[in-house]
C-alpha positions, -999 to +999 in steps of 0.1 A: +253-312+496+215-317+499+207-346+481+185-348+448+148-356+458+123-374+436+088-373+450+080-406+464+046-405+464+017-397+441+038-385+414+008-365+392-005-346+423+009-312+427+012-308+460+037-320+487+038-348+518+064-339+544+065-358+576+083-353+604+092-382+627+112-385+658+114-392+694+097-374+727+107-341+729+123-336+695+112-307+688+087-316+658+055-293+663+080-265+668+097-270+636+064-272+615+048-243+626+084-223+615+081-239+585+046-233+579+054-196+588+081-196+561+062-213+533+028-195+538+046-161+535+064-171+503+023-178+484+020-217+495-013-231+509-001-253+539-016-274+562-001-289+597-017-318+605-006-347+632-018-386+641-030-397+656-056-370+651-062-347+621-092-359+608-125-358+629-125-394+633-092-399+641-088-372+670-119-393+683-092-417+684-064-404+693-082-398+730-084-434+735-047-442+725-030-418+742-055-418+772-041-456+780-076-467+773-066-493+746-033-501+764-052-532+783-062-547+751-024-551+739-001-535+714-022-550+683-054-537+692-032-499+696-017-508+657-053-516+646-065-483+658-038-464+648-042-479+614-077-471+613-074-435+623-046-428+595-068-445+572-097-415+580-070-390+583-054-397+546-090-400+530-108-368+547-079-348+550-042-353+535-051-364+500-080-338+491-051-313+507-022-327+481-051-327+450-054-292+457-019-285+455-011-277+493+023-284+515+014-308+541+033-310+571+026-339+594+035-344+627+047-384+627+027-411+602+041-439+591+075-445+608+061-438+643+039-469+634+067-485+623+084-479+655+062-479+686+042-503+677+065-530+652+096-522+674+090-513+706+055-531+704+073-565+694+045-567+668+056-589+635+068-568+603+045-585+581+016-576+605+025-539+607+030-539+567-001-556+560-018-525+582+005-495+565-009-509+531-046-508+540-042-473+562-024-451+531-033-468+501-004-458+485+002-425+499+036-420+513+053-388+521+077-375+493+103-363+524+104-371+561+122-357+583+135-374+616+144-351+643+171-369+661+186-363+696+192-386+727+162-394+746+169-385+781+175-348+764+140-352+745+120-364+775+137-338+797+126-312+777+088-328+771+089-328+811+101-288+809+079-280+783+050-295+803+062-276+837+066-240+817+024-240+804+012-253+838-002-285+825-010-309+852-017-335+826+000-368+835+029-388+806+004-399+781+006-436+767+041-426+756+060-405+770+058-427+805+079-455+793+114-461+802+146-440+785+161-473+774+125-477+756+123-446+739+165-445+733+154-479+716+131-463+697+157-433+684+174-463+671+150-474+650+143-445+636+177-438+628+177-473+607+145-462+592+164-431+576+197-457+568+171-479+549+156-453+526+178-423+519+157-410+492+126-401+514+143-396+548+167-371+564+175-370+599+180-339+615+202-333+639+177-318+667+202-312+700+209-278+685+193-247+686+160-240+674+171-214+648+197-234+631+176-263+631+145-247+614+177-233+586+184-271+583+149-283+579+144-252+555+174-267+534+163-299+531+126-288+518+135-263+496+145-282+465+115-304+467+092-265+461+095-270+427+076-299+427+044-281+442+016-264+424+026-228+420+009-205+446-016-191+424-023-221+404-035-241+441-054-208+455-074-212+420-081-248+430-092-241+459-116-216+448 
């Protein structure tokens, strides 16, 4: 049974903010595209975005982070860079889109920092929470979908995807870590979901793509009445 969901962020705004979380190779990007296609066909304005990145300033920081250029300065510096990128992303892209009545689908957000820098980066929770407060300034997702599958399968998917695309790029700063670290992150995401059942839903990503997509849609559909009518959103965008 689908739970009744209330918006967890700025209730007065007309848009809907959905974040997608999970480990490497969980299929977040694929499922975001599928969901966006369905919502657009229903007349909604949809913005697909990602972290790190999503805005001009944040995309510049993305290269520094994923290339590993900041790794030598330690995980604390990485966390600061993520927070700076997130704040630019929120204020320049996400918040304005929501105020226009758009549905924002974001590939990673605050929970990735809690997991990657907080749990497996061993940064103290008070530090992570302080950075989060500054970076998002009260803007949390209305719904967070955590795509879950065993780390070993996710990494195999990521490697296969890279091979099929013909990419010769080396694994990024986070993909290159051990299976044990990735499995620890998987459990951390599950712990976040268990601690925030109002905002978070766990989606079994170890199924065929179409079934996962249908499950995701079933979680998002009850929240669509919270969004401005498509015609109203289009009028605001003019």
